[in-house]
MARBAGU-510067 format. One record per residue (C-alpha): residue number from 1; residue in one letter; x, y, z. Coordinates in nm, 2 decimals, padded with zeros to 4 digits. Example, Ala and Ser with C-alpha at 12.3 -4.5 7.8 and 13.67 -1.06 7.14 Angstrom:
+-----+--------+--------+--------+--------+
! num ! residu !      x !      y !      z !
+-----+--------+--------+--------+--------+
!   1 !      a !  01.23 ! -00.45 !  00.78 !
!   2 !      s !  01.37 ! -00.11 !  00.71 !
+-----+--------+--------+--------+--------+
//
This chain:
+-----+--------+--------+--------+--------+
! num ! residu !      x !      y !      z !
+-----+--------+--------+--------+--------+
!   1 !      m !  15.12 !  10.45 !  10.09 !
!   2 !      g !  15.11 !  10.73 !  09.82 !
!   3 !      k !  14.91 !  11.09 !  09.80 !
!   4 !      p !  14.56 !  11.05 !  09.85 !
!   5 !      i !  14.39 !  11.07 !  09.54 !
!   6 !      g !  14.12 !  11.40 !  09.54 !
!   7 !      n !  14.08 !  11.79 !  09.62 !
!   8 !      v !  14.04 !  11.93 !  09.99 !
!   9 !      t !  13.64 !  12.02 !  10.00 !
!  10 !      r !  13.55 !  12.31 !  10.16 !
!  11 !      g !  13.42 !  12.03 !  10.46 !
!  12 !      t !  13.14 !  12.20 !  10.51 !
!  13 !      t !  12.92 !  12.04 !  10.76 !
!  14 !      n !  12.63 !  12.05 !  11.10 !
!  15 !      p !  12.48 !  11.77 !  11.27 !
!  16 !      n !  12.20 !  11.53 !  11.14 !
!  17 !      r !  12.29 !  11.69 !  10.76 !
!  18 !      l !  12.29 !  11.27 !  10.62 !
!  19 !      r !  12.04 !  11.15 !  10.89 !
!  20 !      r !  11.83 !  11.09 !  10.54 !
!  21 !      v !  12.12 !  10.88 !  10.38 !
!  22 !      d !  12.18 !  10.73 !  10.71 !
!  23 !      r !  11.78 !  10.67 !  10.74 !
!  24 !      w !  11.77 !  10.52 !  10.43 !
!  25 !      m !  12.04 !  10.27 !  10.44 !
!  26 !      l !  11.94 !  10.09 !  10.75 !
!  27 !      w !  11.55 !  10.04 !  10.50 !
!  28 !      r !  11.79 !  09.94 !  10.20 !
!  29 !      y !  12.05 !  09.76 !  10.33 !
!  30 !      e !  11.86 !  09.54 !  10.60 !
!  31 !      d !  11.93 !  09.24 !  10.41 !
!  32 !      l !  12.30 !  09.30 !  10.30 !
!  33 !      l !  12.38 !  09.43 !  10.72 !
!  34 !      r !  12.26 !  09.10 !  10.87 !
!  35 !      r !  12.45 !  08.87 !  10.63 !
!  36 !      n !  12.77 !  09.07 !  10.66 !
!  37 !      t !  12.83 !  09.13 !  10.98 !
!  38 !      h !  13.20 !  09.29 !  11.15 !
!  39 !      s !  13.21 !  09.46 !  10.83 !
!  40 !      l !  13.36 !  09.78 !  10.68 !
!  41 !      v !  13.20 !  10.08 !  10.64 !
!  42 !      v !  13.37 !  10.38 !  10.50 !
!  43 !      d !  13.29 !  10.73 !  10.55 !
!  44 !      l !  13.47 !  10.94 !  10.25 !
!  45 !      g !  13.50 !  11.25 !  10.27 !
!  46 !      f !  13.36 !  11.38 !  10.61 !
!  47 !      g !  13.49 !  11.69 !  10.63 !
!  48 !      a !  13.60 !  11.96 !  10.84 !
!  49 !      t !  13.46 !  11.80 !  11.12 !
!  50 !      s !  13.41 !  11.45 !  11.21 !
!  51 !      i !  13.01 !  11.43 !  11.32 !
!  52 !      t !  12.90 !  11.31 !  11.00 !
!  53 !      t !  13.06 !  10.96 !  11.11 !
!  54 !      l !  13.01 !  10.90 !  11.42 !
!  55 !      e !  12.63 !  11.01 !  11.34 !
!  56 !      m !  12.61 !  10.74 !  11.10 !
!  57 !      a !  12.79 !  10.51 !  11.30 !
!  58 !      a !  12.56 !  10.53 !  11.60 !
!  59 !      r !  12.28 !  10.51 !  11.37 !
!  60 !      l !  12.40 !  10.16 !  11.22 !
!  61 !      r !  12.54 !  10.05 !  11.51 !
!  62 !      t !  12.21 !  10.08 !  11.71 !
!  63 !      k !  12.08 !  09.76 !  11.44 !
!  64 !      y !  12.41 !  09.64 !  11.35 !
!  65 !      a !  12.65 !  09.66 !  11.64 !
!  66 !      d !  12.94 !  09.47 !  11.52 !
!  67 !      l !  13.02 !  09.70 !  11.20 !
!  68 !      e !  13.35 !  09.86 !  11.15 !
!  69 !      f !  13.40 !  10.24 !  11.05 !
!  70 !      v !  13.66 !  10.44 !  10.91 !
!  71 !      g !  13.65 !  10.84 !  10.83 !
!  72 !      l !  13.87 !  10.91 !  10.52 !
!  73 !      e !  14.02 !  11.29 !  10.41 !
!  74 !      i !  14.27 !  11.40 !  10.29 !
!  75 !      d !  14.35 !  11.67 !  10.47 !
!  76 !      p !  14.58 !  11.58 !  10.72 !
!  77 !      e !  14.47 !  11.87 !  10.92 !
!  78 !      r !  14.13 !  11.70 !  10.94 !
!  79 !      v !  14.24 !  11.38 !  11.03 !
!  80 !      k !  14.44 !  11.47 !  11.31 !
!  81 !      v !  14.11 !  11.70 !  11.47 !
!  82 !      a !  13.86 !  11.36 !  11.41 !
!  83 !      n !  14.13 !  11.13 !  11.59 !
!  84 !      q !  14.08 !  11.30 !  11.91 !
!  85 !      s !  13.67 !  11.17 !  11.89 !
!  86 !      a !  13.81 !  10.84 !  11.73 !
!  87 !      q !  13.57 !  10.54 !  11.95 !
!  88 !      p !  13.70 !  10.17 !  11.95 !
!  89 !      h !  13.48 !  10.06 !  11.62 !
!  90 !      i !  13.59 !  10.41 !  11.44 !
!  91 !      n !  13.92 !  10.53 !  11.32 !
!  92 !      f !  14.05 !  10.85 !  11.05 !
!  93 !      l !  14.25 !  10.81 !  10.81 !
!  94 !      l !  14.45 !  10.98 !  10.52 !
!  95 !      g !  14.26 !  10.87 !  10.21 !
!  96 !      g !  14.06 !  10.95 !  09.89 !
!  97 !      f !  13.93 !  10.83 !  09.57 !
!  98 !      e !  14.15 !  10.50 !  09.66 !
!  99 !      i !  13.99 !  10.37 !  09.96 !
! 100 !      p !  14.32 !  10.30 !  10.18 !
! 101 !      t !  14.16 !  10.09 !  10.40 !
! 102 !      i !  14.29 !  09.67 !  10.46 !
! 103 !      q !  13.98 !  09.56 !  10.48 !
! 104 !      k !  13.76 !  09.58 !  10.12 !
! 105 !      p !  13.46 !  09.80 !  10.28 !
! 106 !      l !  13.12 !  09.65 !  10.23 !
! 107 !      l !  12.93 !  10.01 !  10.26 !
! 108 !      i !  13.10 !  10.35 !  10.08 !
! 109 !      r !  12.90 !  10.70 !  10.15 !
! 110 !      a !  13.08 !  10.92 !  09.94 !
! 111 !      f !  12.88 !  11.25 !  10.02 !
! 112 !      n !  12.95 !  11.66 !  09.88 !
! 113 !      v !  13.26 !  11.51 !  09.75 !
! 114 !      l !  13.23 !  11.46 !  09.35 !
! 115 !      r !  13.03 !  11.73 !  09.31 !
! 116 !      q !  13.31 !  11.99 !  09.28 !
! 117 !      y !  13.49 !  11.80 !  09.02 !
! 118 !      d !  13.44 !  11.79 !  08.67 !
! 119 !      e !  13.13 !  11.56 !  08.51 !
! 120 !      s !  13.39 !  11.40 !  08.27 !
! 121 !      e !  13.58 !  11.28 !  08.57 !
! 122 !      v !  13.31 !  11.10 !  08.79 !
! 123 !      a !  13.34 !  10.75 !  08.59 !
! 124 !      k !  13.72 !  10.72 !  08.71 !
! 125 !      y !  13.65 !  10.78 !  09.07 !
! 126 !      w !  13.34 !  10.59 !  09.03 !
! 127 !      a !  13.53 !  10.26 !  08.95 !
! 128 !      m !  13.82 !  10.38 !  09.14 !
! 129 !      m !  13.58 !  10.33 !  09.47 !
! 130 !      q !  13.40 !  10.04 !  09.27 !
! 131 !      s !  13.76 !  09.87 !  09.27 !
! 132 !      r !  13.80 !  09.87 !  09.63 !
! 133 !      l !  13.42 !  09.72 !  09.76 !
! 134 !      a !  13.34 !  09.37 !  09.90 !
! 135 !      p !  13.14 !  09.15 !  09.71 !
! 136 !      n !  12.81 !  09.29 !  09.69 !
! 137 !      g !  12.93 !  09.56 !  09.82 !
! 138 !      r !  12.75 !  09.91 !  09.76 !
! 139 !      i !  12.84 !  10.31 !  09.76 !
! 140 !      i !  12.67 !  10.61 !  09.82 !
! 141 !      e !  12.76 !  10.90 !  09.63 !
! 142 !      g !  12.57 !  11.19 !  09.66 !
! 143 !      t !  12.44 !  11.57 !  09.69 !
! 144 !      c !  12.29 !  11.80 !  09.98 !
! 145 !      d !  12.22 !  12.14 !  10.11 !
! 146 !      e !  12.40 !  12.25 !  10.42 !
! 147 !      i !  12.12 !  12.13 !  10.71 !
! 148 !      g !  12.00 !  11.79 !  10.44 !
! 149 !      r !  11.60 !  11.92 !  10.36 !
! 150 !      r !  11.73 !  11.87 !  10.02 !
! 151 !      a !  11.94 !  11.59 !  09.90 !
! 152 !      a !  12.01 !  11.34 !  09.63 !
! 153 !      w !  12.19 !  11.03 !  09.62 !
! 154 !      i !  12.29 !  10.73 !  09.34 !
! 155 !      e !  12.34 !  10.40 !  09.49 !
! 156 !      l !  12.65 !  10.17 !  09.30 !
! 157 !      d !  12.71 !  09.85 !  09.34 !
! 158 !      n !  13.06 !  09.65 !  09.22 !
! 159 !      s !  13.03 !  09.76 !  08.81 !
! 160 !      q !  12.72 !  09.98 !  08.76 !
! 161 !      p !  12.45 !  10.22 !  08.91 !
! 162 !      l !  12.16 !  10.02 !  09.04 !
! 163 !      t !  11.91 !  10.35 !  09.17 !
! 164 !      l !  11.88 !  10.73 !  09.21 !
! 165 !      s !  11.71 !  10.83 !  09.53 !
! 166 !      l !  11.61 !  11.20 !  09.65 !
! 167 !      g !  11.56 !  11.26 !  10.01 !
! 168 !      l !  11.31 !  11.62 !  10.01 !
! 169 !      r !  11.17 !  11.80 !  10.33 !
! 170 !      l !  10.79 !  11.84 !  10.31 !
! 171 !      q !  10.71 !  12.04 !  10.53 !
! 172 !      g !  10.65 !  12.40 !  10.35 !
! 173 !      l !  10.80 !  12.25 !  09.97 !
! 174 !      d !  10.60 !  12.39 !  09.73 !
! 175 !      d !  10.74 !  12.19 !  09.42 !
! 176 !      p !  10.97 !  11.89 !  09.43 !
! 177 !      s !  11.19 !  11.96 !  09.15 !
! 178 !      e !  11.35 !  12.22 !  09.41 !
! 179 !      v !  11.62 !  11.85 !  09.44 !
! 180 !      a !  11.77 !  11.92 !  09.12 !
! 181 !      e !  12.02 !  12.17 !  09.25 !
! 182 !      r !  12.15 !  11.84 !  09.45 !
! 183 !      l !  12.14 !  11.60 !  09.20 !
! 184 !      p !  12.50 !  11.47 !  09.20 !
! 185 !      k !  12.74 !  11.59 !  08.94 !
! 186 !      i !  12.65 !  11.32 !  08.70 !
! 187 !      l !  12.34 !  11.40 !  08.65 !
! 188 !      i !  12.28 !  11.79 !  08.78 !
! 189 !      h !  12.34 !  11.97 !  08.37 !
! 190 !      r !  12.12 !  11.69 !  08.26 !
! 191 !      n !  11.85 !  11.88 !  08.44 !
! 192 !      t !  11.70 !  12.00 !  08.10 !
! 193 !      r !  11.41 !  11.93 !  07.81 !
! 194 !      g !  11.51 !  11.64 !  07.60 !
! 195 !      n !  11.70 !  11.40 !  07.96 !
! 196 !      r !  11.54 !  11.15 !  08.18 !
! 197 !      i !  11.59 !  11.31 !  08.46 !
! 198 !      y !  11.44 !  11.64 !  08.33 !
! 199 !      t !  11.14 !  11.45 !  08.27 !
! 200 !      f !  11.10 !  11.21 !  08.62 !
! 201 !      l !  11.11 !  11.57 !  08.76 !
! 202 !      q !  10.88 !  11.78 !  08.61 !
! 203 !      e !  10.64 !  11.48 !  08.65 !
! 204 !      l !  10.64 !  11.44 !  08.97 !
! 205 !      s !  10.58 !  11.83 !  09.01 !
! 206 !      r !  10.28 !  11.81 !  08.77 !
! 207 !      s !  10.17 !  11.50 !  09.02 !
! 208 !      w !  10.26 !  11.66 !  09.37 !
! 209 !      d !  10.02 !  11.98 !  09.22 !
! 210 !      s !  09.78 !  11.77 !  09.09 !
! 211 !      h !  09.75 !  11.63 !  09.44 !
! 212 !      s !  09.74 !  11.98 !  09.63 !
! 213 !      g !  09.42 !  11.81 !  09.77 !
! 214 !      y !  09.59 !  11.61 !  10.01 !
! 215 !      r !  09.76 !  11.93 !  10.18 !
! 216 !      v !  09.42 !  11.88 !  10.44 !
! 217 !      f !  09.61 !  11.53 !  10.59 !
! 218 !      g !  09.93 !  11.65 !  10.59 !
! 219 !      p !  10.27 !  11.65 !  10.31 !
! 220 !      n !  10.34 !  11.29 !  10.39 !
! 221 !      q !  09.98 !  11.18 !  10.28 !
! 222 !      r !  10.00 !  11.45 !  09.96 !
! 223 !      w !  10.39 !  11.29 !  09.86 !
! 224 !      r !  10.28 !  10.89 !  09.91 !
! 225 !      a !  09.98 !  10.98 !  09.67 !
! 226 !      a !  10.22 !  11.19 !  09.47 !
! 227 !      v !  10.49 !  10.95 !  09.45 !
! 228 !      n !  10.22 !  10.64 !  09.45 !
! 229 !      s !  10.05 !  10.75 !  09.09 !
! 230 !      l !  10.36 !  10.74 !  08.90 !
! 231 !      r !  10.43 !  10.43 !  08.93 !
! 232 !      d !  10.30 !  10.29 !  08.63 !
! 233 !      s !  10.52 !  10.46 !  08.40 !
! 234 !      w !  10.80 !  10.49 !  08.62 !
! 235 !      p !  10.98 !  10.24 !  08.78 !
! 236 !      i !  10.98 !  10.32 !  09.16 !
! 237 !      v !  11.12 !  10.11 !  09.37 !
! 238 !      n !  11.02 !  10.20 !  09.81 !
! 239 !      k !  10.72 !  10.10 !  09.91 !
! 240 !      h !  10.71 !  10.38 !  10.15 !
! 241 !      h !  10.77 !  10.72 !  10.07 !
! 242 !      r !  10.79 !  10.94 !  10.46 !
! 243 !      e !  10.92 !  11.20 !  10.42 !
! 244 !      g !  10.94 !  11.27 !  10.12 !
! 245 !      e !  11.18 !  10.95 !  09.96 !
! 246 !      l !  11.17 !  10.79 !  09.66 !
! 247 !      t !  11.40 !  10.54 !  09.54 !
! 248 !      i !  11.41 !  10.51 !  09.16 !
! 249 !      e !  11.55 !  10.23 !  08.92 !
! 250 !      w !  11.92 !  10.37 !  08.77 !
! 251 !      s !  11.85 !  10.30 !  08.40 !
! 252 !      a !  11.53 !  10.50 !  08.40 !
! 253 !      i !  11.66 !  10.87 !  08.44 !
! 254 !      a !  12.05 !  10.79 !  08.35 !
! 255 !      p !  12.20 !  11.04 !  08.10 !
! 256 !      d !  12.20 !  10.89 !  07.72 !
+-----+--------+--------+--------+--------+
//
């Protein structure tokens, strides 16, 4: 095996940091996972501890008990420590964007990994991961804050990006565009006037403000009303918006 491809991350992680994306995966891939039993799920760049891989496995195996999981890191010491908590259906391996697993994964989650790279490198690493996907597989590539209050992730198939999702803790939220600082690398520098992601976030913020009267019913009701009012002008995918989640077609916000 050659040297793992990628750079060592800070490795910062916390329990439940990625709970939003794990929950989203259960909703988004219900049919995919049901049709593909005994599939492999990869957690790329699990960090200084194995907690996010273990949590993802626990959440997904609650419904899909035959899934297998691999956590990848390019730091050998992190892999060594993580293997002390390995379970029969979870392995931890040395590896990076080349995804050095024997079985091609159905799902690859790469969170808080590409944020440290130059934007010009993103397409290269996307393509590397896509080349390792099983047929009909998916990549979830994104970024979140240290405790998962603000998150954004891109869904890709074997050839192209499909959607962008936002996940926000609604309690105490002043402005949904606060998520901009957690946009994936391919978008974070595009949040400027004239770019579609900027326009979308501005319209989401205005809609949130215009539905301030829903505060008496709670933030979830306000969020649903704000998002539903955007449906006529934006291709929003998910029908339900619990706890500040939103998925929109990539073509609507992709960089030019």
